[in-house]
N, C-alpha and C positions, 0 to 999 in steps of 0.2 A: 471396482477395481486392482485390482494385484500387488502387490508388494514389487517395485524394481530392487534391483541392484544397482549402484553406479556410484565411479570412483572419481571424487571430487581431490583439484589440486589448488590448495588458500594457501599463500606463503610462502608455494616450497614443499609444503606437506601436505603427506597424500590418507584423505578418506574416504573408508567405504560410509556408503550410509545407503539405508529404504525405503526409500520414500512410495507413495500411490506412482502409478505410475501417467497419471492422466498432470505431477507434478512436477513430476524430472526436470519438464523445458524450465516449467523457470525456475527450480531448484541449480540447474546449469545455467541460468540469468544471473541468476543471485551472484552466482562464486563467480558469474566475469566480472559482474559491474561491482564485487569486492575488490575479484585483484586489478582492476584498474583500477580505484579511488587506493592498493598499495602502490600501483607504480609512479598516479601521479605526485602523493603524501613522502616516496621516496625520490624522488626525483624536484618538487617541490625546496623541499624541507631539510635538505639535504641524513634523513634520519640513519639511524641503518638496524637499528637492534628494534627486529617483526615485531616483540611485543608493545613496545609505544607508537608501531605504528597499525598498528592490530586498530589498540585501543585507539587511538586517533582515526580511523577507519569509522568502529565501530559507533564513538559518539559523533560523528558525521550523520551515518547512516542514519541511527535513531532519532536525531536532533529530527533532517529534514521527512522520519515518516510518522514527525511528533506536529510538524508541522504539518502534511499532508493530512495527516487526521482530524485537528481544529478543522478544518478552512474545510472539507466535509462535512462535518456535525455540524458548521454554520449554514452551507448548504440543505444537510439535510431537514435541519429546520425552519429556515427558511422556507424551502417547499412544506413544507408541515401545515406552516401559514397561510399558504396561498392556498393554501385545499383544503383547510378549515374555509375561509375569503370563497373558495367555491364550488363548499357543499352550505352558511347560506346565505347564497345565491340561489342557488334547485330549491330548496325548498325555498327562497320567499319563492323563488314563478313557476311552483308550481301551483300552493300559495293564491295569486294573482289568477295563474287558468282555473283553478275550481272556482276562484268570481266572479269569473266573465265568465262560467256556465250556468252559476243559479242564477 
């Protein structure tokens, strides 16, 4: 896929970006999320300094990402164990079939 140029607005600043065309929608959704979080922090905490707000938004979003990553890693580990168990059952089942054929 090719790169596309997009301009995004975050916290009142305009930023030109080049992104892969397949990533454009994701980038725009991320920008919407960031701006929504900025508005929430401005309303909730009355903070006016954009640098402080951006730092708090970054912390919150990265914390959520870390939590999601840990959850995904736990689920992947569980699935690997289940798959290993299934593989063992299949090996045993194949062995049992061979024994009954003999």
